[in-house]
C-alpha atoms as one frame of an Amber mdcrd trajectory, in Angstrom:
protein
  39.296  -2.870 178.986  40.658  -4.810 181.944  44.458  -4.491 182.259  45.996
  -7.468 184.057  49.663  -6.586 183.794  51.914  -4.002 182.191  55.496  -3.328
 181.284  57.653  -0.674 179.687  59.404  -1.910 176.518  62.892  -0.488 176.038
  64.794  -1.057 172.782  68.377   0.078 173.504  71.155   0.845 171.044  73.433
  -1.649 172.843  71.404  -4.466 174.397  74.099  -5.963 176.626  75.263  -2.560
 177.903  71.708  -1.637 178.885  70.983  -5.073 180.345  74.124  -4.772 182.496
  73.131  -1.254 183.607  69.677  -2.263 184.807  70.820  -5.624 186.245  74.226
  -4.815 187.743  74.313  -1.057 188.239  70.729  -0.450 189.364  70.392  -3.948
 190.802  66.946  -4.654 189.365  65.848  -8.246 189.903  65.129 -10.355 186.832
  61.540 -11.508 186.389  62.253 -13.613 183.299  64.448 -13.948 180.238  63.452
 -15.134 176.803  65.395 -16.169 173.739  69.006 -17.314 173.793  72.481 -15.893
 173.460  73.381 -12.220 173.364  70.052 -11.253 171.799  67.951 -12.655 174.632
  65.379 -10.341 176.169  65.304  -9.590 179.874  62.280  -8.499 181.886  63.094
  -6.800 185.178  60.881  -6.241 188.192  60.142  -2.528 188.392  58.258  -2.108
 191.642  54.616  -2.638 190.704  55.439  -3.167 187.026  58.073  -4.533 184.698
  60.807  -3.190 182.420  61.569  -5.272 179.335  64.989  -4.631 177.777  65.102
  -6.423 174.449  65.791  -5.962 170.772  67.855  -3.160 169.332  67.280   0.332
 168.057  69.449   2.398 165.736  68.701   5.495 167.798  68.203   6.077 171.532
  64.652   6.466 172.835  63.194   9.961 172.547  63.453  12.495 175.351  59.818
  11.930 176.272  60.609   8.519 177.791  61.483   8.760 181.483  61.363   6.265
 184.339  60.285   6.962 187.928  61.826   4.611 190.511  60.773   4.899 194.145
  63.359   3.831 196.736  63.238   3.617 200.533  66.375   5.691 201.128  67.457
   8.238 198.526  70.695   9.136 200.332  71.762   5.478 200.305  70.760   5.097
 196.633  72.751   8.236 195.772  75.851   6.958 197.564  75.558   3.524 195.934
  75.062   4.856 192.403  77.812   7.482 192.747  80.220   4.785 193.973  79.382
   2.747 190.859  80.226   5.733 188.655  76.679   6.497 187.543  76.561  10.129
 186.405  74.176  12.073 188.627  72.273  14.489 186.392  70.750  16.261 189.372
  71.756  15.786 192.997  69.119  14.687 195.515  66.896  17.449 196.817  63.468
  17.996 198.245  61.057  19.323 195.666  58.382  21.937 196.399  55.799  19.115
 196.267  57.625  17.374 199.127  59.230  14.396 197.361  62.968  13.782 197.560
  64.255  13.354 193.997  67.505  12.697 192.135  67.970  12.279 188.377  70.286
   9.847 186.585  70.315   8.407 183.047  70.771   4.984 181.512  73.477   4.366
 178.861  71.183   5.626 176.072  70.302   8.796 177.983  66.892   7.655 179.237
  66.287   9.939 182.215  65.488   8.166 185.475  63.989   9.950 188.461  64.951
   8.190 191.693  62.411   9.184 194.356  61.963   8.817 198.092  58.501   9.504
 199.468  58.889  10.880 203.008  56.859   9.096 205.693  54.665  12.144 206.272
  54.030  12.922 202.581  50.341  13.010 201.514  51.036  10.561 198.640  51.299
   7.822 201.286  47.741   8.368 202.518  44.300   8.620 200.982  41.743  10.692
 202.840
């Protein structure tokens, strides 16, 4: 199987609320939209992949769904998100594995790990 592209499909309980969170609060750029009116789907750039927010679900996604978003500056991301009123589930800290991580959640409770990879971290280099 040759995979050419990929995306995470998210079916929120309130489409517009989630679309606004990812677009306005997190500031994700829009790759494309499809459909019309309030039920239109939105596909966001998500680093090397895409996040599609479309459709509706009667219940929030299960606790097994989590997103991992790498940023250049975690302190700046923390300040920006806190100023926008995003609840910080776990304050930024350096983990034993060396990454700087903070946890937030989207309006449906999808946990999002916001990560900074320090310049000297081994994940940046392959031997």
